N, C-alpha and C positions, 0 to 999 in steps of 0.2 A: 543483548541488547535489553536494557533494564527502563527506571524510570517511566514502568505503568502507575496509574493513582490506580488504588487498591477499587474506588468508585467507580472503574470506568464499565460505559454500556456502549449500547453501538451508536448513539451519539457523540459520545465525548473522546471515544477512538481516535478520529482523523484528528481531533486539533492535539489528541496528545502524539500520536504520531509526527504530525508538523515540528511540535517544540522539541521533540526528541531532534528531530534532523537540523532544525534553527541553532541547539545547541549545539550542533557541531558543524555550524558554519556554513547551512546550507540555506540558500532564498526560496521560499515559498510561496506560492499562492492558491489561494485557496479557490476550490470551483464549486459556485453556487446552483447550478443547472443541474437537475436530477436527470437530463439526459443524458450526462458524460459519465462512464464505466466509474472512473475514477474519483474522488475525493479533491485531489490536489498535484499539483506541480511542486517539485524543486528540482534546481541546480544548484551546482556549486563547479562556476567559473563558466567555459563554454563547451566542455565534451562530456561532465558531468550531469545530465538528465535524466531525471526520474518520474512518472505517472503513476504514482501510489494508493489504493484501495484499501484503506484499515477497517479493519472489525475488531470488535471484541468477541473472545473466543466464548461466552455468554451468548451470542445470536449467533455462531454458527453449529448449534446442535443437528440437526437435520442433515444429513449428508448431500442430499436433492437441493440443498440451500446452496450450501460452500459448491457444489459442482454446477450452479446455474452463474452464478456470479463468474467463475473460472472460464466458463463458454463465452459470459459477454467478456471478459477483458481480453480473451483470446480472437476473438472477431475482431475487438480495437487494434490490437497488437495488426493484425492484419488491411488494415483501413487507416492508418497512421502514416504519415509519409515525414516525422519530423524526426530526428534521431532522439534517442533516449531508451530507458529500461521503461518497462512495467511490472510493477510487484505487486503483488500482496502481503500485505503485513495484519496478523492476525496478533493482539494482544491476549497475556493470560498468564496468571499467575504474576511474574516480575517480570517476564520478559517477552518481546517480539517475537516472532515467529514469521521469516518474509521470505518468499516463494518467487522466484524469478518467471515471468510469465509471455511464455512465446508462443507464434501462432499455431505449431504441433503439438503442445503441453505447456506441463509446467516445471520447474526442478527448488528445490529447499537449497538458498542459501545459509550458509552458516557463516560464525565470526562476526565480527564489526563490520562496517560502514566500507567503502572503495573509496 
């Protein structure tokens, strides 16, 4: 997955991820409330719903910080009652590293969007 600007920072990563999904036919809604552990919701039709938290790899240097965000997303997965997948996107280099976050852990996603 490409289309990451070289100037990406922690602040621009969610916007770059939203633009990427919109270019692939998704509708997105940015969440501005900091109490939510996700940056935006994306959907394509009624069945494909994503809750996405996006970061720049520059902001994920300490492993503790990465683990804290994963723990927060895992508790969010346990508490939401609507359909959809929760994903963590980390932008670094020229592509996104995507992880599907579940209540019991996470797994790396490979390939393009489903």
